[in-house]
C-alpha positions as CSV (number, residue, x, y, z in Angstrom):
1,M,88.2,102.3,143.5
2,T,86.6,103.4,140.3
3,T,89.2,104.5,137.7
4,M,89.1,106.8,134.8
5,T,89.4,103.9,132.6
6,D,86.3,102.2,134.3
7,R,84.3,105.5,133.9
8,K,85.2,105.7,130.2
9,N,84.5,102.0,129.6
10,A,81.1,102.3,131.3
11,A,80.2,105.7,129.6
12,I,81.7,105.6,125.9
13,S,81.0,103.2,123.1
14,R,83.6,100.6,122.6
15,G,84.1,101.7,118.9
16,V,85.8,104.8,120.0
17,G,89.4,103.5,120.3
18,M,92.1,104.9,122.4
19,T,95.8,104.7,121.9
20,T,96.8,105.5,125.4
21,Q,95.1,105.6,128.9
22,I,96.5,109.3,129.5
23,Y,93.9,111.7,130.6
24,A,95.2,115.0,129.7
25,E,94.9,117.7,132.5
26,R,97.0,120.6,130.5
27,A,99.4,120.8,127.4
28,E,101.9,123.3,126.5
29,N,103.6,123.2,122.9
30,A,105.0,119.6,122.8
31,E,104.2,118.6,126.2
32,I,101.1,117.2,128.1
33,W,100.5,116.5,131.8
34,D,97.9,114.1,132.9
35,K,95.6,114.2,136.0
36,D,98.2,112.6,138.1
37,G,100.9,115.3,137.1
38,N,102.8,112.9,134.9
39,R,104.6,114.7,132.0
40,Y,104.8,113.5,128.4
41,I,106.3,114.6,125.3
42,D,103.7,114.6,122.5
43,F,104.9,113.2,119.2
44,A,101.4,112.9,118.0
45,A,100.2,116.3,118.0
46,G,96.5,115.2,118.1
47,I,97.2,113.3,114.8
48,A,99.0,116.3,113.1
49,V,96.4,118.8,114.4
50,V,98.5,121.3,116.6
51,N,101.4,121.8,114.3
52,T,101.7,125.0,116.0
53,G,102.0,123.5,119.3
54,H,99.4,123.1,122.0
55,R,98.0,126.4,123.1
56,H,100.3,128.7,120.7
57,P,99.7,132.0,122.4
58,K,98.8,133.6,119.2
59,V,96.3,131.2,118.4
60,V,94.7,131.2,121.9
61,Q,94.7,135.1,121.7
62,A,92.7,134.8,118.4
63,V,90.3,132.7,119.7
64,K,89.8,134.8,123.0
65,D,89.4,137.9,120.8
66,Q,86.6,136.1,118.8
67,L,84.9,135.0,121.9
68,D,84.4,138.5,122.8
69,R,82.7,139.2,119.7
70,F,80.6,136.2,118.7
71,T,80.9,132.5,118.7
72,H,78.3,131.4,116.1
73,T,75.8,132.8,113.7
74,C,76.1,130.2,110.8
75,H,77.8,131.9,107.9
76,Q,74.8,130.9,105.6
77,V,72.5,133.0,107.8
78,V,74.6,135.8,109.0
79,P,78.1,135.8,107.3
80,Y,81.0,137.3,108.7
81,E,84.2,138.9,107.2
82,N,86.9,136.7,108.7
83,Y,85.4,133.5,107.0
84,V,85.6,135.4,103.6
85,A,89.2,136.6,104.5
86,L,90.3,133.0,105.2
87,A,89.1,131.7,102.1
88,E,90.8,134.6,100.2
89,R,94.1,133.4,102.0
90,L,93.6,129.8,101.0
91,N,92.8,130.7,97.4
92,A,96.1,132.4,97.3
93,L,98.2,129.7,99.1
94,V,96.9,126.5,97.8
95,P,99.1,125.2,94.9
96,G,97.7,125.9,91.4
97,D,98.3,128.7,89.1
98,F,94.4,129.3,88.3
99,P,91.6,131.2,90.0
100,K,90.4,129.3,93.0
101,K,87.5,129.2,95.4
102,T,86.9,127.7,98.8
103,I,84.2,126.3,101.1
104,F,84.5,125.5,104.7
105,A,83.4,122.5,106.8
106,T,84.1,121.1,110.3
107,T,86.1,117.8,109.8
108,G,88.5,116.2,107.4
109,A,85.9,113.5,106.3
110,E,83.5,116.5,105.7
111,A,86.0,117.9,103.3
112,V,86.3,114.8,101.5
113,E,82.8,114.2,101.2
114,N,82.3,117.7,99.8
115,A,85.2,117.3,97.3
116,I,83.6,114.2,96.0
117,K,80.2,115.9,95.8
118,I,81.8,119.0,94.0
119,A,83.9,116.6,91.6
120,R,80.6,114.6,90.7
121,Y,78.5,117.7,90.1
122,A,81.2,119.6,88.1
123,T,81.9,116.6,85.7
124,G,78.5,114.9,85.5
125,R,80.2,111.6,86.2
126,S,79.9,109.3,89.4
127,A,83.0,106.9,89.6
128,V,85.8,107.9,91.7
129,V,89.2,106.0,92.1
130,A,91.2,105.7,95.2
131,F,94.0,103.6,96.5
132,T,94.8,100.8,98.8
133,G,96.0,101.8,102.1
134,A,94.3,105.1,101.9
135,F,92.5,106.9,104.7
136,H,90.0,109.4,103.8
137,G,87.7,109.5,106.9
138,R,84.9,107.4,108.7
139,T,81.7,108.6,107.1
140,F,80.4,106.3,104.5
141,M,81.9,107.9,101.5
142,G,85.3,108.6,103.5
143,M,85.0,104.9,104.8
144,T,84.3,103.7,101.2
145,L,87.4,105.4,99.8
146,T,89.6,104.4,102.7
147,G,91.6,101.3,101.5
148,K,91.8,99.5,104.7
149,V,89.1,97.2,106.0
150,Q,90.4,96.9,109.7
151,P,89.0,98.7,111.8
152,Y,87.4,101.0,109.5
153,K,85.0,99.1,107.2
154,A,84.6,95.8,109.0
155,G,81.1,95.1,110.0
156,F,79.4,98.2,108.6
157,G,77.8,96.6,105.8
158,A,77.9,97.5,102.0
159,M,79.9,100.5,101.0
160,M,79.2,103.4,98.8
161,P,78.8,102.5,95.0
162,D,81.0,103.3,92.1
163,V,84.3,103.6,94.0
164,W,87.3,101.7,92.7
165,H,90.8,101.1,94.4
166,L,94.2,100.7,92.9
167,P,97.4,99.4,94.4
168,F,99.4,102.2,95.8
169,P,103.0,102.4,94.4
170,N,105.1,101.1,97.2
171,E,108.5,99.8,96.2
172,L,109.1,98.5,99.6
173,H,106.1,96.1,99.4
174,G,106.6,95.0,95.8
175,V,104.4,97.5,94.0
176,S,106.1,99.7,91.6
177,Q,104.9,102.6,89.8
178,A,104.6,100.7,86.7
179,D,102.6,98.1,88.5
180,A,100.3,100.7,89.8
181,L,99.8,102.4,86.5
182,A,99.3,98.9,84.7
183,A,96.5,98.4,87.3
184,L,94.9,101.6,86.4
185,D,95.1,100.7,82.6
186,K,93.5,97.3,83.4
187,L,90.9,99.0,85.4
188,F,89.9,101.3,82.7
189,K,89.9,98.3,80.2
190,A,88.0,96.1,82.2
191,D,85.7,97.6,84.9
192,V,85.2,101.1,84.4
193,D,85.1,103.6,81.4
194,P,87.3,106.6,82.1
195,A,84.8,108.8,80.5
196,R,82.7,107.9,83.7
197,V,85.2,108.8,86.3
198,A,84.7,112.1,88.1
199,A,88.0,112.0,90.2
200,I,91.1,110.4,91.2
201,I,91.7,111.1,95.0
202,V,95.0,110.7,96.6
203,E,97.1,111.5,99.8
204,P,100.4,113.1,98.8
205,V,101.7,111.0,101.8
206,Q,99.5,108.2,102.9
207,G,98.6,108.7,106.5
208,E,97.1,105.6,108.3
209,G,98.4,103.7,105.5
210,G,102.1,103.8,106.7
211,F,103.4,107.2,105.7
212,Y,104.3,106.3,102.3
213,P,104.8,109.3,100.0
214,V,103.5,109.1,96.4
215,P,106.4,109.2,94.1
216,S,106.6,112.4,92.2
217,G,106.7,110.7,88.8
218,F,103.6,108.8,89.7
219,M,101.9,112.1,90.9
220,Q,102.8,113.7,87.6
221,K,101.4,110.7,85.7
222,L,98.0,111.0,87.6
223,R,97.9,114.6,86.8
224,Q,98.5,113.8,82.9
225,L,95.9,110.9,83.1
226,C,93.3,113.2,84.6
227,D,93.9,115.8,81.9
228,D,93.7,113.2,79.1
229,H,90.5,111.8,80.2
230,G,88.7,114.9,81.8
231,M,88.7,113.5,85.3
232,L,89.8,115.7,88.4
233,L,92.7,115.2,90.7
234,I,91.7,115.7,94.3
235,A,94.6,116.0,96.9
236,D,93.8,114.8,100.4
237,E,96.1,117.2,102.3
238,V,94.2,116.8,105.6
239,Q,97.2,115.1,107.4
240,T,100.0,116.4,105.1
241,G,99.0,120.0,105.0
242,F,100.3,123.2,106.8
243,A,104.2,122.9,106.9
244,R,104.0,119.3,108.0
245,T,106.1,118.0,105.1
246,G,108.5,120.9,104.7
247,R,106.1,122.8,102.4
248,L,102.9,124.5,103.3
249,F,101.3,121.7,101.2
250,A,102.7,118.4,100.1
251,M,101.7,118.9,96.6
252,E,104.4,121.6,96.3
253,L,106.9,118.6,96.3
254,H,105.6,117.0,93.1
255,G,105.4,120.0,90.7
256,V,102.0,119.6,89.8
257,A,98.6,121.0,91.2
258,A,95.5,119.1,92.2
259,D,92.1,120.5,90.9
260,I,90.7,120.3,94.3
261,T,92.5,120.3,97.8
262,C,91.1,119.0,100.9
263,M,92.3,120.4,104.4
264,A,91.7,120.1,108.0
265,K,93.7,119.1,111.1
266,G,96.7,121.5,111.2
267,L,94.5,124.5,109.8
268,G,92.7,124.9,113.1
269,G,95.6,124.5,115.6
270,G,93.3,122.5,117.8
271,L,90.0,124.1,117.0
272,P,87.6,122.1,114.4
273,I,87.8,123.6,111.0
274,S,88.2,122.0,107.5
275,A,88.4,123.4,104.0
276,V,88.2,122.6,100.4
277,T,89.8,124.6,97.7
278,G,89.8,124.4,94.0
279,R,89.5,125.6,90.6
280,A,86.8,128.5,90.7
281,E,84.8,127.0,87.9
282,I,84.7,123.6,89.6
283,M,83.8,125.0,93.1
284,D,81.0,127.0,91.6
285,A,79.2,124.0,89.8
286,P,77.0,123.1,92.9
287,N,73.7,125.0,93.1
288,P,73.5,127.6,96.2
289,G,72.4,125.3,99.4
290,G,74.1,122.3,97.9
291,L,77.1,122.7,100.0
292,G,77.8,124.0,103.5
293,G,76.7,123.1,107.2
294,T,75.4,124.6,110.4
295,Y,78.9,124.6,112.0
296,A,80.8,125.2,108.6
297,G,83.5,127.7,109.0
298,N,82.6,128.4,112.8
299,P,83.9,131.8,113.8
300,L,86.3,130.3,116.6
301,G,87.8,127.9,114.0
302,V,88.2,130.5,111.4
303,A,90.0,132.8,114.0
304,A,92.4,130.1,115.0
305,A,93.2,129.3,111.2
306,H,94.2,132.8,110.5
307,A,96.5,132.8,113.4
308,V,97.9,129.4,112.6
309,L,98.8,130.6,109.0
310,D,100.5,133.8,110.6
311,V,102.6,131.6,112.9
312,I,103.7,129.2,110.1
313,E,105.0,132.3,108.2
314,E,106.4,134.1,111.0
315,E,108.2,131.1,112.7
316,R,109.3,129.7,109.3
317,L,107.8,126.4,110.3
318,A,108.1,124.7,106.9
319,E,111.9,125.2,107.2
320,R,111.9,124.0,110.8
321,A,110.0,120.8,109.8
322,E,112.8,120.1,107.3
323,R,115.5,120.6,110.0
324,L,113.9,118.5,112.8
325,G,112.9,115.7,110.3
326,Q,116.5,115.4,109.1
327,R,117.6,115.1,112.7
328,L,115.1,112.5,113.5
329,K,116.0,110.4,110.6
330,Q,119.6,110.7,111.3
331,R,119.0,109.1,114.8
332,L,116.8,106.3,113.6
333,A,119.7,105.5,110.8
334,S,122.4,105.5,113.6
335,L,120.4,102.4,115.0
336,R,120.1,100.3,111.8
337,D,123.2,98.2,112.6
338,D,122.2,97.3,116.0
339,V,118.5,96.9,115.1
340,P,117.9,94.7,112.1
341,E,114.2,95.0,112.6
342,I,114.4,98.4,111.0
343,V,113.8,98.1,107.3
344,D,112.8,101.6,106.3
345,I,113.0,105.3,107.5
346,R,111.1,107.8,105.4
347,G,109.1,110.9,105.0
348,P,109.4,114.5,104.0
349,G,109.7,117.2,106.5
350,L,108.5,116.3,110.0
351,M,106.1,113.7,108.7
352,N,108.4,110.8,109.2
353,A,108.0,107.1,109.9
354,V,110.2,104.0,110.7
355,E,109.1,100.5,109.6
356,F,109.9,97.3,111.4
357,N,110.0,93.6,110.1
358,V,110.9,90.3,112.1
359,A,114.8,90.6,112.3
360,G,116.1,88.9,109.1
361,S,112.9,88.5,107.2
362,D,110.4,90.3,104.9
363,R,107.6,89.7,107.5
364,P,105.9,92.7,109.1
365,S,106.3,93.1,112.9
366,P,103.5,94.7,114.6
367,E,104.7,93.2,117.7
368,F,108.0,94.8,117.7
369,T,106.4,98.0,116.7
370,N,104.0,97.9,119.5
371,R,106.8,97.1,121.9
372,V,108.6,100.3,120.8
373,R,105.4,102.4,121.4
374,E,104.9,100.9,124.8
375,E,108.4,101.2,125.9
376,A,108.3,104.9,124.7
377,L,105.1,105.5,126.5
378,A,106.5,104.2,129.7
379,R,109.4,106.6,129.5
380,G,107.1,109.6,128.8
381,L,107.0,109.7,124.8
382,I,103.7,109.5,123.1
383,L,104.1,107.8,119.7
384,L,101.5,106.5,117.0
385,T,101.5,103.5,115.1
386,C,99.9,103.0,111.5
387,G,100.3,100.8,108.4
388,V,98.3,98.2,106.9
389,H,100.3,95.7,108.6
390,A,100.6,97.8,111.8
391,N,104.3,97.8,111.8
392,V,104.9,101.4,111.2
393,I,105.6,104.1,113.9
394,R,104.8,107.7,112.6
395,F,106.3,110.8,114.1
396,L,104.0,114.0,114.1
397,P,105.4,116.2,116.8
398,P,104.4,119.9,116.8
399,L,106.7,121.7,114.5
400,T,107.3,124.2,117.3
401,V,108.8,121.7,119.7
402,P,111.7,123.4,121.4
403,D,115.1,122.0,120.7
404,P,115.8,120.7,124.2
405,V,112.5,118.7,124.3
406,F,113.2,117.3,120.7
407,E,116.5,116.1,121.8
408,E,115.0,114.7,124.9
409,A,112.6,112.8,122.9
410,L,115.1,111.4,120.5
411,D,117.0,109.9,123.5
412,I,113.7,108.3,124.7
413,L,113.1,107.1,121.1
414,E,116.6,105.5,121.0
415,D,116.3,104.0,124.3
416,S,112.9,102.6,123.5
417,V,113.8,100.9,120.3
418,R,116.9,99.3,122.0
419,A,114.7,98.1,124.9
420,A,112.2,96.5,122.5
421,R,115.2,94.8,120.7
422,V,116.3,93.2,123.9
423,S,112.7,92.2,124.8
424,S,112.4,90.8,121.6
425,R,115.3,88.7,121.7
426,R,114.4,87.3,125.0
427,D,111.0,86.2,123.6
428,V,112.8,84.4,120.8
429,E,115.1,82.6,123.2
430,K,112.2,81.8,125.5
431,D,110.3,80.3,122.7
432,G,113.2,78.2,121.5
433,H,113.7,79.7,118.1
434,L,117.1,81.1,119.1
435,A,119.5,78.9,121.3
436,P,120.9,81.1,124.0
437,G,124.2,82.5,123.3
438,K,123.6,82.5,119.6
439,Q,123.5,85.4,117.5
440,E,120.4,86.5,115.7
441,A,120.6,86.8,112.0
C-alpha cells in the first residue's frame, strides 16, 4: 500500500526537509488534526506564523471579504487602498521616532534581500556585517548572511561577496559581549574599512541559531557604532515580530531603534506577506522600479495583516505572551533538579527555549533534544528543535492558545522530558558507561 510518505518521497525534492510525517487535514487555534483524525497541539505555529492561531475568525473573515472584491492586480500596475493603509499602520508601529516608509514583499527572505538592497543604495557602500548562528533566509543573499553552514549553505557553491560574520555574544557558549565587540574592532582594523560597510544586520533574538536574545547593552553598542561610522542597523524581526516576545517588536526591549526593520511570518496570520519599514529618506533612495515584485503586497495577505494587527491589539496578545511564557519557563525550571541535561531556559515573551547538554558536561546533546521532540510528538505535541548544535527546543505556540490546551501541552512536555531522561539513562547503562544501580552525575 502506498503511503503519503511514499507519495511525498516520489514527488517532492529531498531538499525540502520535514520535521514530522503529519499530514494536516484541518486546524483550529492551537490544534491540528491529521488525515487519520489524530489530534496534535501545535507548539510550532508554522514557525511563528500563526501567532493569532490557526484560522482566527477575524483573519478568515478579512480574507473572505477580500476574495469577494479581487485577489490580484499587482500593486505596481493597479494599486489598492488597503496596501497604502497597511504601510501607514506599520510606519506608525515600527520602533523609531522618525518618519518612515514601507514596502511589501512575499517572504522573509525577500524582506531581507530588499533591506540589503536599500541599505546599499542609500549608503553607496557594499559591505554587510552579520553574525554567527544567524538565519536570514535561503535565497543567495539570505543564505550568505546566515551564519550556519548545515543545512543551509552546504553544497551550494560560492556565497555572495562582501558579507562578514562576527561571533554572536553568547555567554553560555563562551562568547562575551566584550569578545564580540573585540571581534568587530578587529574586523574593522584587519579586513574591512567601516567606511565601506553599508549595514549590520541582526536578529533581536536569534531564531534557527538557538533562540539566544541579543543582550540589550550589545544592541545599544551596535546602534552607537552604526551612528559613529555612518552604517545602518537592520533588525531582522521576521521571527520575533508581532507580539511574540511580549512586545509588538522585539527591538522595543532594547531601547534603541533600527534604521530598517524586516518583517514577515506573523504579519500575515498564515497568508504570505512580508514588509520592510525604515527611515523615510533611506527607503526613498532606490529609483522607482528598483523595489517590488509581482505578488508583493498581495491583497489577500494585506487584508489578513490588517486583521492580525487588530487581533493583537484587541486581545492584548503581547501581554498574553508574557504570561504564558512565564508559565512555560516555570514548568521547565521545576524539572531542573531531576533532569541535569537542562543547561538553560530562556527567551522573552512566548519565544522560549530550553537547551540540553550531556548530563554533567558542557557537551551539547542533540540526541537527548531529539528524544524529547519525538516523545512529545508521540504524545500529541508538536515541537521544533534549533541551534548550531541542534540541542535546543524552541517553543512557538500560538499566542491565542486556550489556557486548558496550554496546560495540557505543559503536562505532555514534562512527561516527554522525563521519558527522554529515562531512555537516556538506559542507553548509558546499555553502552556500559554507567554501571546498573549507580547514580549518574
